[in-house]
C-alpha positions as CSV (number, residue, x, y, z in Angstrom):
1,M,-25.6,145.9,-184.9
2,N,-23.8,148.4,-185.3
3,R,-22.3,149.0,-181.7
4,N,-22.8,153.0,-182.4
5,F,-26.6,152.3,-182.5
6,R,-26.8,150.5,-179.4
7,K,-28.8,152.2,-176.6
8,L,-27.2,153.9,-173.7
9,V,-28.5,152.9,-170.4
10,G,-26.8,153.2,-167.2
11,I,-27.3,151.3,-164.1
12,R,-26.3,152.8,-161.2
13,F,-26.9,151.7,-157.0
14,P,-25.2,152.4,-153.9
15,Q,-21.6,151.0,-153.1
16,W,-23.6,149.5,-149.8
17,S,-26.7,148.0,-151.3
18,S,-26.0,143.9,-153.2
19,Y,-28.8,144.6,-154.6
20,G,-27.5,146.4,-157.8
21,P,-25.2,143.2,-159.5
22,R,-28.3,140.6,-158.9
23,T,-30.4,143.2,-160.1
24,M,-28.0,143.7,-163.3
25,E,-28.8,140.3,-164.4
26,G,-32.3,140.6,-164.5
27,V,-31.6,143.9,-167.0
28,V,-28.8,142.1,-168.6
29,E,-31.6,138.9,-169.3
30,S,-34.3,141.1,-170.6
31,M,-32.1,143.3,-173.3
32,R,-31.2,139.8,-174.7
33,Q,-34.1,138.9,-175.6
34,H,-34.7,142.4,-176.8
35,E,-32.0,144.1,-177.9
36,T,-28.4,144.7,-177.1
37,W,-27.7,148.0,-175.2
38,R,-24.0,149.6,-173.9
39,I,-24.4,149.8,-169.8
40,A,-23.0,151.7,-167.9
41,T,-22.0,151.6,-164.1
42,E,-20.2,154.0,-162.2
43,N,-16.4,153.4,-161.0
44,D,-13.2,154.3,-160.3
45,S,-11.1,151.5,-161.4
46,Y,-8.1,153.7,-159.5
47,G,-6.6,154.4,-163.3
48,E,-7.4,151.4,-164.9
49,M,-10.6,152.7,-167.2
50,E,-12.2,156.0,-167.9
51,A,-13.9,157.1,-164.3
52,V,-17.5,156.9,-165.0
53,K,-19.7,159.0,-163.0
54,I,-23.6,159.1,-163.0
55,D,-24.7,162.0,-161.9
56,E,-27.6,165.0,-163.6
57,H,-24.6,165.5,-165.8
58,W,-25.0,162.2,-167.7
59,H,-26.4,161.7,-170.8
60,G,-27.4,158.4,-172.5
61,D,-31.2,156.7,-173.0
62,G,-32.0,154.9,-169.7
63,L,-31.4,154.8,-166.8
64,V,-32.3,152.4,-164.1
65,L,-31.5,154.1,-160.0
66,F,-32.0,153.2,-156.5
67,R,-32.6,156.7,-156.3
68,A,-32.6,159.8,-156.9
69,T,-32.8,163.6,-156.4
70,E,-35.1,165.9,-158.1
71,R,-32.5,167.9,-159.5
72,E,-31.7,164.6,-161.2
73,L,-35.3,163.6,-162.8
74,A,-35.4,166.9,-163.7
75,S,-32.2,167.5,-165.8
76,Y,-33.5,163.5,-166.9
77,R,-36.9,164.8,-167.5
78,E,-35.8,168.4,-169.3
79,R,-33.1,165.8,-172.0
80,G,-36.1,163.0,-172.4
81,T,-34.0,159.9,-170.6
82,A,-36.4,157.7,-169.7
83,V,-35.8,156.4,-166.0
84,V,-36.9,153.4,-163.9
85,L,-36.5,153.7,-159.9
86,T,-36.1,150.5,-158.0
87,S,-36.7,151.9,-154.4
88,T,-40.2,153.0,-152.6
89,E,-37.7,155.9,-151.0
90,G,-37.3,159.9,-152.7
91,P,-39.0,161.5,-155.7
92,D,-39.7,160.1,-158.7
93,L,-41.3,163.3,-160.6
94,G,-43.9,161.3,-162.2
95,Y,-41.0,158.4,-163.5
96,P,-42.2,154.7,-162.4
97,R,-41.2,152.5,-160.0
98,V,-40.3,149.0,-159.8
99,V,-40.4,147.8,-156.1
100,P,-40.5,144.6,-154.0
101,D,-43.9,143.6,-152.6
102,N,-43.5,145.2,-148.5
103,H,-46.8,144.2,-147.2
104,E,-46.2,140.6,-148.2
105,I,-42.2,141.3,-146.6
106,G,-44.5,142.1,-143.7
107,R,-46.9,139.2,-143.8
108,L,-44.4,136.7,-144.7
109,A,-42.2,137.4,-141.4
110,A,-45.1,137.2,-139.5
111,H,-46.2,133.7,-140.4
112,H,-42.2,132.9,-140.5
113,L,-42.3,134.0,-136.7
114,I,-45.4,132.1,-136.3
115,E,-44.5,128.9,-137.0
116,C,-41.7,129.9,-134.5
117,Q,-44.5,128.3,-131.9
118,L,-43.6,132.0,-130.1
119,P,-45.9,133.9,-127.7
120,H,-44.7,137.0,-128.1
121,F,-43.2,139.6,-131.4
122,A,-42.2,143.1,-131.9
123,F,-40.5,144.5,-135.0
124,L,-37.5,146.9,-135.6
125,A,-37.0,149.3,-138.3
126,R,-34.9,152.8,-139.0
127,G,-36.9,155.9,-138.2
128,E,-35.7,157.5,-140.5
129,T,-31.7,157.7,-142.2
130,F,-29.5,160.4,-142.6
131,Y,-27.4,160.3,-145.7
132,R,-24.9,162.9,-146.4
133,E,-25.4,162.2,-150.2
134,E,-29.0,163.5,-151.7
135,Q,-29.5,161.4,-153.8
136,Y,-29.7,158.5,-151.2
137,A,-33.0,159.9,-150.1
138,P,-31.9,160.9,-146.1
139,G,-35.4,161.1,-143.6
140,L,-38.5,159.0,-143.4
141,R,-38.1,155.4,-144.4
142,V,-41.2,154.0,-147.1
143,Y,-40.5,150.6,-146.4
144,A,-39.9,150.3,-142.9
145,R,-43.9,151.2,-142.3
146,Q,-45.3,149.2,-145.7
147,R,-43.3,146.2,-144.1
148,L,-44.4,146.9,-140.7
149,K,-48.2,146.6,-142.2
150,G,-47.5,143.3,-143.6
151,F,-46.1,142.3,-140.3
152,R,-49.4,143.2,-138.4
153,A,-51.9,141.9,-140.5
154,G,-50.1,138.4,-140.7
155,L,-50.3,138.4,-137.1
156,Q,-53.4,139.8,-137.1
157,E,-54.4,136.7,-138.4
158,Y,-53.7,135.1,-135.1
159,R,-54.6,137.7,-132.7
160,H,-51.5,139.0,-132.1
161,E,-49.6,142.2,-131.3
162,P,-46.3,143.3,-132.3
163,V,-44.2,145.9,-130.2
164,V,-43.3,148.4,-132.6
165,H,-39.9,150.5,-131.8
166,Y,-38.2,153.1,-134.6
167,L,-34.6,154.2,-134.6
168,R,-33.8,157.9,-134.8
169,G,-32.3,159.4,-137.2
170,R,-28.7,160.1,-136.7
171,P,-26.2,161.1,-138.6
172,L,-24.4,157.3,-139.2
173,W,-21.1,158.9,-141.4
174,E,-19.8,160.0,-137.3
175,S,-17.8,158.0,-135.8
176,H,-19.9,156.8,-132.9
177,G,-22.6,156.7,-135.2
178,W,-22.9,153.0,-134.7
179,R,-22.5,153.2,-131.0
180,E,-25.2,155.0,-130.8
181,V,-27.2,152.5,-132.6
182,Q,-25.7,149.5,-131.3
183,T,-27.1,151.3,-127.5
184,E,-31.2,151.8,-128.6
185,V,-30.7,148.1,-130.0
186,M,-29.8,146.9,-127.0
187,A,-31.7,149.0,-124.5
188,F,-34.8,148.3,-127.2
189,L,-34.1,144.3,-126.6
190,E,-34.0,144.8,-122.9
191,S,-37.0,145.3,-123.0
192,L,-38.8,142.9,-124.8
193,P,-40.6,139.9,-123.4
194,E,-39.4,136.2,-123.5
195,P,-39.5,134.6,-125.7
196,C,-39.9,137.2,-128.3
197,G,-39.8,136.8,-132.4
198,L,-38.3,140.3,-133.6
199,F,-38.8,140.9,-137.4
200,V,-36.0,143.4,-139.0
201,A,-36.7,145.3,-141.9
202,D,-32.9,144.7,-143.6
203,D,-30.3,142.7,-143.3
204,S,-28.4,145.8,-141.9
205,L,-30.1,146.5,-138.7
206,A,-30.9,142.7,-138.0
207,A,-26.3,142.1,-138.1
208,V,-27.2,145.1,-134.8
209,V,-29.4,143.0,-133.6
210,L,-27.9,139.5,-133.2
211,R,-24.3,141.1,-131.7
212,A,-26.2,142.8,-129.5
213,A,-28.1,139.9,-128.6
214,D,-24.8,138.5,-128.3
215,M,-23.9,141.4,-125.5
216,L,-26.4,140.7,-123.7
217,G,-26.7,136.9,-123.9
218,R,-29.3,136.6,-125.3
219,Q,-30.0,132.8,-126.7
220,V,-30.4,132.8,-130.2
221,P,-33.3,131.3,-130.9
222,E,-34.4,129.8,-127.8
223,Q,-35.6,133.8,-126.3
224,L,-35.3,135.8,-129.7
225,A,-35.6,134.3,-132.4
226,V,-35.0,136.6,-135.3
227,I,-35.3,137.5,-139.5
228,G,-34.2,140.3,-141.5
229,Y,-34.8,141.5,-145.5
230,G,-32.3,141.2,-148.1
231,D,-30.5,137.8,-148.1
232,D,-27.4,140.2,-148.4
233,A,-25.0,137.8,-147.2
234,A,-22.5,140.4,-146.2
235,Y,-25.2,140.7,-143.3
236,C,-26.2,136.8,-143.0
237,F,-23.1,134.6,-142.7
238,A,-21.3,137.8,-140.8
239,T,-23.4,136.9,-137.1
240,F,-23.8,134.4,-135.6
241,P,-26.3,132.5,-135.5
242,A,-26.6,132.9,-139.1
243,L,-29.3,135.2,-140.0
244,S,-32.3,134.1,-141.9
245,S,-34.1,136.4,-144.1
246,I,-36.8,136.8,-146.8
247,E,-35.0,137.1,-150.5
248,H,-35.2,140.7,-151.8
249,P,-36.5,139.3,-156.1
250,A,-33.5,141.3,-157.9
251,R,-33.3,140.1,-161.1
252,E,-36.8,140.2,-161.7
253,I,-37.1,143.8,-160.5
254,G,-33.8,144.2,-162.7
255,R,-36.6,142.5,-165.4
256,Q,-39.7,144.3,-165.0
257,A,-37.2,147.6,-165.0
258,A,-35.3,146.8,-167.9
259,E,-39.1,146.4,-170.2
260,L,-39.8,149.6,-169.1
261,L,-37.3,150.7,-169.8
262,R,-37.5,149.9,-173.2
263,R,-41.3,150.6,-173.3
264,Q,-40.0,154.7,-172.1
265,M,-37.1,154.7,-174.9
266,A,-39.3,153.2,-177.9
267,G,-41.3,156.2,-176.6
268,E,-44.3,154.4,-175.8
269,A,-45.9,156.3,-172.0
270,V,-45.4,154.7,-169.3
271,E,-48.2,155.0,-166.7
272,P,-46.2,156.6,-163.4
273,G,-46.6,154.8,-159.7
274,S,-45.0,151.9,-158.3
275,L,-44.5,148.1,-160.2
276,I,-45.1,145.1,-157.2
277,V,-42.6,142.5,-157.6
278,P,-44.3,139.4,-156.0
279,V,-41.4,138.0,-152.5
280,S,-42.0,134.6,-152.1
281,R,-39.1,133.2,-150.1
282,V,-37.9,132.9,-146.7
283,I,-34.5,130.8,-146.1
284,T,-34.5,129.9,-142.2
285,R,-31.0,130.1,-140.9
286,E,-30.2,129.2,-137.4
287,S,-31.7,133.0,-135.7
288,S,-35.0,131.5,-136.5
289,D,-34.5,127.9,-136.5
290,M,-36.8,126.8,-134.2
291,L,-37.8,123.7,-135.5
292,A,-34.5,122.0,-136.2
293,I,-35.7,119.5,-137.8
294,T,-33.6,118.1,-140.8
295,D,-36.3,115.7,-142.4
296,P,-37.8,118.0,-145.1
297,D,-40.6,116.5,-146.0
298,I,-42.0,116.2,-142.0
299,R,-40.1,120.0,-141.7
300,E,-43.2,121.1,-144.8
301,L,-45.7,119.2,-142.7
302,V,-44.8,120.8,-139.4
303,R,-44.7,124.0,-141.1
304,Y,-48.3,123.5,-142.6
305,I,-49.9,122.6,-139.0
306,R,-48.6,125.9,-137.1
307,L,-49.8,127.5,-140.2
308,R,-53.3,126.5,-140.6
309,A,-54.1,124.6,-137.5
310,P,-54.8,127.7,-135.2
311,H,-57.7,128.5,-137.5
312,E,-59.3,125.2,-139.3
313,A,-59.8,121.6,-137.7
314,V,-57.3,119.9,-139.6
315,R,-57.2,116.3,-140.4
316,V,-54.0,113.8,-139.7
317,A,-55.4,112.5,-143.0
318,E,-55.3,115.3,-145.4
319,L,-51.6,115.6,-144.7
320,T,-51.0,112.3,-147.9
321,D,-52.6,114.6,-150.4
322,L,-49.6,117.5,-149.1
323,T,-46.6,114.4,-149.4
324,P,-46.1,111.2,-151.6
325,L,-45.4,109.5,-148.1
326,S,-47.6,107.4,-146.3
327,M,-49.6,107.7,-143.1
328,T,-47.9,105.2,-141.2
329,T,-43.9,106.6,-142.7
330,I,-45.4,110.5,-141.8
331,K,-45.9,109.1,-138.2
332,E,-42.7,107.5,-138.3
333,R,-40.5,110.2,-138.7
334,F,-43.1,112.6,-136.7
335,A,-42.1,110.5,-133.9
336,A,-38.4,110.7,-134.7
337,A,-38.5,114.4,-135.5
338,L,-40.5,115.5,-132.7
339,G,-41.2,112.7,-130.3
340,H,-44.6,112.2,-131.0
341,G,-47.0,111.7,-133.5
342,P,-49.1,114.2,-136.4
343,K,-52.0,114.0,-134.3
344,E,-50.2,115.2,-130.8
345,E,-48.5,118.3,-132.5
346,I,-52.6,119.4,-134.3
347,Q,-53.5,118.7,-130.5
348,R,-51.0,120.7,-129.2
349,V,-51.0,123.9,-131.5
350,R,-54.7,124.0,-131.4
351,A,-54.5,124.0,-127.8
352,R,-51.6,126.9,-127.9
353,H,-53.4,128.9,-130.0
354,L,-56.7,128.3,-128.4
355,K,-55.3,130.0,-124.9
356,H,-53.8,132.7,-126.5
357,L,-57.1,133.6,-127.6
358,L,-58.9,132.4,-124.3
359,G,-57.0,135.2,-123.0
360,D,-59.0,137.8,-124.8
361,L,-61.6,138.8,-122.9
362,S,-63.7,140.9,-125.4
363,L,-64.3,137.4,-127.8
364,T,-66.9,135.3,-126.7
365,L,-66.5,131.0,-126.9
366,A,-68.8,130.7,-129.1
367,E,-66.6,133.8,-131.3
368,I,-63.7,131.4,-130.7
369,A,-65.3,128.3,-131.4
370,R,-65.7,130.1,-134.7
371,R,-62.3,131.3,-135.9
372,M,-60.7,128.1,-135.2
373,Q,-63.2,126.3,-137.1
374,F,-65.0,124.3,-134.1
375,G,-69.0,122.3,-134.3
376,S,-70.0,124.4,-131.2
377,A,-68.6,126.3,-128.0
378,H,-69.0,122.7,-126.8
379,E,-66.9,120.9,-129.0
380,L,-64.1,124.3,-128.5
381,S,-64.7,122.6,-123.9
382,R,-64.9,119.5,-124.2
383,F,-61.2,120.0,-126.0
384,F,-60.3,122.5,-124.0
385,L,-60.3,120.2,-121.0
386,A,-59.3,116.6,-122.3
387,E,-56.0,118.9,-123.9
388,T,-55.6,120.8,-120.5
389,G,-57.4,119.4,-117.4
390,Q,-60.0,122.8,-117.3
391,R,-62.5,124.3,-118.4
392,P,-62.1,127.6,-120.9
393,S,-64.2,129.5,-118.2
394,D,-62.0,128.2,-114.8
395,F,-59.2,129.1,-117.1
396,R,-60.7,132.3,-117.6
397,A,-61.0,132.8,-114.3
398,S,-57.6,131.9,-113.0
399,L,-55.9,134.7,-115.6
400,S,-58.5,137.3,-114.1
401,A,-57.1,136.2,-111.0
402,S,-53.2,135.9,-111.0
403,A,-54.4,139.9,-113.2
404,A,-56.2,141.5,-109.9
405,H,-53.8,143.9,-109.0
406,V,-54.2,145.2,-112.9
407,A,-56.4,148.5,-112.7
408,E,-59.5,148.3,-113.3
409,R,-60.1,151.2,-115.4
410,A,-57.8,152.9,-117.5
411,V,-58.2,157.1,-119.7
412,V,-56.8,157.2,-123.1
413,F,-55.4,161.1,-124.7
414,D,-55.5,161.9,-128.5
415,M,-52.1,163.8,-129.4
416,D,-52.7,166.5,-131.6
417,G,-55.2,169.4,-130.4
418,T,-56.1,167.5,-127.2
419,L,-52.2,167.1,-125.5
420,F,-50.7,170.2,-127.6
421,D,-52.0,172.5,-130.0
422,T,-49.9,170.9,-133.2
423,E,-53.2,170.8,-135.3
424,P,-52.2,174.4,-137.0
425,V,-48.3,172.9,-137.7
426,Y,-49.9,170.0,-139.6
427,C,-51.5,172.4,-141.6
428,E,-48.7,174.9,-142.8
429,A,-46.4,171.6,-143.6
430,Y,-48.6,170.0,-145.5
431,R,-49.7,173.3,-147.4
432,T,-45.9,174.2,-147.2
433,A,-45.1,171.6,-149.9
434,F,-48.7,170.9,-151.4
435,A,-48.6,174.4,-153.0
436,R,-44.8,173.7,-153.8
437,Q,-46.8,171.3,-156.4
438,G,-48.6,173.2,-157.7
439,G,-51.5,172.3,-155.1
440,E,-54.4,174.3,-152.6
441,L,-55.3,173.3,-149.2
442,T,-56.7,175.9,-147.6
443,K,-56.6,176.4,-143.7
444,D,-60.5,176.2,-143.9
445,E,-60.3,172.7,-145.8
446,Y,-57.5,171.6,-143.3
447,F,-59.5,172.1,-140.1
448,R,-63.0,170.7,-141.9
449,E,-62.3,167.3,-143.5
450,L,-58.2,166.4,-142.3
451,V,-58.0,167.1,-138.9
452,G,-58.3,164.0,-137.4
453,R,-56.9,161.8,-139.5
454,S,-53.7,159.5,-139.9
455,N,-51.0,161.1,-142.4
456,E,-51.1,158.7,-145.2
457,D,-55.4,159.4,-145.0
458,I,-53.8,162.7,-145.8
459,E,-51.2,161.9,-148.2
460,E,-54.2,160.4,-150.1
461,Y,-56.6,162.9,-150.1
462,L,-54.4,165.6,-150.8
463,A,-53.5,163.1,-154.0
464,A,-56.9,162.5,-155.3
465,K,-56.8,166.9,-155.2
466,A,-53.6,167.1,-156.4
467,P,-52.4,168.6,-160.2
468,R,-51.7,166.2,-162.8
469,G,-47.6,165.3,-162.1
470,F,-48.1,165.5,-159.0
471,D,-44.8,163.6,-157.0
472,L,-46.4,161.9,-153.8
473,A,-43.1,160.9,-152.3
474,G,-41.8,163.9,-153.1
475,F,-44.7,165.7,-151.6
476,R,-44.4,163.3,-148.1
477,S,-40.7,163.8,-148.2
478,G,-41.3,167.7,-148.4
479,W,-44.2,167.6,-145.9
480,R,-42.4,165.9,-143.1
481,E,-38.9,168.2,-143.1
482,D,-41.4,171.5,-143.1
483,W,-42.7,169.6,-140.0
484,R,-39.6,168.7,-138.1
485,V,-38.3,171.7,-139.0
486,L,-41.0,173.6,-137.8
487,V,-41.3,171.7,-134.2
488,N,-37.4,171.9,-133.9
489,E,-37.9,175.7,-133.8
490,E,-40.7,175.7,-131.3
491,P,-41.4,172.0,-129.0
492,P,-44.4,171.8,-129.0
493,V,-46.4,173.3,-125.5
494,P,-49.2,170.8,-123.0
495,M,-52.8,172.2,-123.1
496,P,-53.5,173.9,-120.4
497,G,-54.5,171.4,-117.8
498,V,-52.5,169.1,-119.0
499,A,-49.6,168.7,-117.2
500,A,-52.1,168.9,-113.8
501,L,-54.7,166.8,-114.9
502,L,-51.8,163.5,-116.0
503,E,-50.4,163.7,-112.5
504,E,-54.3,164.0,-110.9
505,I,-54.8,160.8,-113.4
506,L,-51.0,159.7,-112.2
507,E,-51.6,159.9,-108.6
508,A,-55.6,158.0,-108.4
509,G,-52.6,155.0,-109.8
510,V,-55.0,155.5,-113.8
511,P,-52.9,154.1,-116.0
512,L,-52.2,156.2,-119.3
513,A,-52.2,155.5,-122.2
514,L,-52.1,157.8,-125.6
515,A,-53.8,157.1,-129.0
516,S,-52.9,158.9,-131.9
517,S,-52.5,159.4,-135.4
518,S,-49.7,160.7,-136.2
519,D,-46.5,158.3,-136.8
520,R,-44.9,156.5,-134.0
521,E,-41.7,158.5,-134.3
522,D,-43.9,162.1,-134.3
523,I,-45.5,160.9,-131.2
524,D,-42.0,160.3,-129.8
525,L,-40.5,163.6,-130.6
526,C,-43.8,165.7,-129.9
527,L,-43.7,163.9,-126.1
528,Q,-39.4,163.7,-125.2
529,A,-39.6,167.4,-126.9
530,S,-42.6,168.8,-124.4
531,G,-41.2,166.8,-121.4
532,L,-44.9,164.4,-121.4
533,D,-42.6,161.1,-122.9
534,R,-42.5,160.1,-118.8
535,Y,-46.5,159.7,-118.8
536,F,-47.5,157.8,-121.9
537,P,-45.5,154.2,-121.4
538,I,-48.1,152.5,-123.6
539,R,-48.6,154.5,-127.0
540,A,-51.0,153.6,-130.4
541,S,-49.7,155.1,-133.8
542,G,-51.3,155.4,-136.8
543,D,-48.9,153.7,-139.1
544,E,-49.5,151.1,-136.4
545,V,-52.9,149.9,-137.4
546,A,-55.1,149.5,-140.7
547,A,-57.4,152.2,-140.4
548,G,-56.6,155.5,-139.0
549,K,-59.3,157.5,-136.9
550,P,-62.7,157.0,-137.3
551,A,-62.0,153.6,-137.4
552,P,-62.0,152.3,-134.0
553,D,-58.2,149.8,-134.4
554,L,-56.4,152.6,-132.6
555,Y,-58.0,153.0,-129.5
556,L,-58.2,149.4,-129.7
557,L,-55.2,149.1,-130.1
558,A,-54.8,150.7,-126.9
559,C,-57.0,149.3,-125.2
560,R,-55.5,145.8,-125.8
561,R,-52.1,147.4,-125.0
562,L,-53.3,148.0,-121.6
563,G,-55.1,144.9,-120.9
564,I,-58.6,146.6,-119.9
565,G,-61.8,147.0,-122.0
566,P,-62.6,149.2,-123.7
567,T,-66.1,149.9,-121.7
568,R,-64.0,150.7,-119.2
569,C,-61.6,152.9,-120.3
570,L,-62.2,157.0,-121.0
571,A,-60.6,159.3,-124.4
572,I,-59.8,161.9,-124.4
573,E,-60.2,164.1,-128.2
574,D,-60.4,167.3,-129.7
575,S,-61.6,166.4,-133.0
576,R,-64.8,164.8,-134.9
577,H,-63.1,162.2,-136.4
578,G,-61.0,161.5,-133.0
579,V,-64.4,161.0,-130.9
580,A,-66.5,158.9,-133.3
581,A,-63.0,156.5,-133.5
582,A,-63.2,156.1,-129.2
583,L,-67.3,155.8,-129.2
584,S,-66.8,153.0,-132.2
585,A,-64.9,151.1,-130.0
586,G,-66.9,152.1,-127.4
587,L,-65.2,154.0,-124.9
588,A,-66.5,157.2,-122.6
589,V,-65.6,159.7,-124.3
590,A,-64.5,163.7,-122.9
591,Q,-64.2,166.2,-125.9
592,V,-62.0,169.5,-125.6
593,L,-63.6,172.3,-127.0
594,P,-61.3,175.2,-127.1
595,N,-64.3,177.3,-129.2
596,G,-67.1,176.4,-128.3
597,G,-69.1,174.5,-129.8
598,T,-71.8,171.8,-128.7
599,A,-70.2,167.5,-128.3
600,R,-72.0,165.0,-130.0
601,E,-74.7,162.7,-127.6
602,G,-73.1,161.2,-125.3
603,V,-69.8,162.9,-124.8
604,R,-69.0,165.2,-122.8
605,G,-67.7,168.8,-123.7
606,V,-65.4,171.2,-122.4
607,A,-63.6,173.4,-123.3
608,S,-60.3,172.9,-121.2
609,L,-58.6,170.6,-119.9
610,T,-58.8,172.3,-116.2
611,E,-62.3,171.4,-116.1
612,L,-61.3,167.2,-115.8
613,L,-59.9,168.6,-112.4
614,G,-60.6,168.6,-108.8
615,G,-61.6,165.1,-109.6
616,E,-64.2,165.8,-112.2
617,W,-62.5,163.2,-115.1
618,Q,-63.3,160.6,-112.3
619,T,-66.8,161.2,-112.9
620,M,-66.7,159.6,-116.3
621,V,-64.1,156.8,-116.2
622,P,-66.2,153.4,-116.2
623,R,-66.1,151.3,-113.9
624,D,-66.1,147.0,-113.7
625,K,-70.0,147.1,-113.0
626,S,-69.5,143.2,-112.0
């Protein structure tokens, strides 16, 4: 083929990303199966060859980009340039994306840490990232929230909840930026229980964690097992111990991106949205290698037992179906690697998980038996007695006795509209960003349909009614930026009665928690700006649960973190979605109705929180009747 007729395709990735070269390999593999393109990449060879800059002025047939600005994408659209994006972040203007399965990434991390047989789990990510370069899409990180959802879903299979922390945004190009990040990471690590399994959303931040752990004297992996994402050698091997990581499917992303690009350049219409690339490979290194089993056959069998035995009545005999080894060899190698046989390993794993479930007093023995595939509650009790020397009822009684100092009841607050009148701020941010893309959202519709719902629910609601060509990613970053500007210009002021009521509850020794549909970073910003953060050490946020209000998930999560059953908690709400969520979870409810109106049956309505002062709130907080 005459080289002058070959299509020109540009590939642009940031220098700090290791994904670029591997993605390009996938692009080239796909290209060779169809037609040959001329490939252009950004370079500055210091005079040895002409420098190439890929920006809104670049001319060619197609582009594979990590991220891009709205201005660049609009320019490419005007010239008819085909584009494929390979990041979840930033605008897309209707161009397709090819991205890894972030939910599966989180689930893989959860299962890997479950294998480590740890009692506690945590998640760490950048909540927001600042860049001087607009093309890198500064702002809140979508991928972090997607990975957290997968991580939480994976842990919930085993009835575990992670501690979650998002680093606050800061200008990392400033000389002191890395010190601030390190200090915040160290403070987070010091707050974690031991031993703990930590999933860090990407390798670069995971490397910071390992260095911080070393400075704190935390033993990795014995006290803190760590896994990251990306399998970036520059970070995985630049730490001690070496970092475990989940492999980024860069080559497959490159192949899929090239296919979408080829179709666009051939004049085919390609649907907007994200093409999700599967992720499957976990690379275990010293930072999370709790097994330390060198025998590969036995290592895989132990992994199988630790993932399946908590849920299933795994039989020793079925292990021979998973390996060519004989049962005699399996038993011999188990004894050599672990000091006990496969039956003992199964029993240990099941007993450990059974103890964990017995700690949740909301679960009956029959429910636990069903979850773990015991034949009956009686069979469960006989197993537990044989393994621990205790009956399940005695074990639970000992837990209650050791936790006798825990308060018998608690109060859980909503935030937006209850602590602060922030709903008008959210309304204005959503309306402004929606209008920029030709959408219309009236105040009446917002307050009627959307108050109390999670940010993700609101975004999906508006996307469903948006004009054709709606850029959801651009809308998401746009309304958040508008919201932050409004909050910074005028920090939230507590509603009448809030400060006095919080003090009364605190003085009475009743624990407080917050259950808000807002994202965790938004919650932290509002509480810090208003001076109320000290009242709420326990928080449950909309980006931590699978379903926001009116589903009960947020309140159930808050109650689990309090360690107090929902039926002994009072929820203080303002929206109908919030009231429905609290009632569904089993809490008593007080609803703030500043504009009048009637609360639904079984709910105490008040015009303001001042009506609950003077001990009135105490009459509504359920007490333990046992």
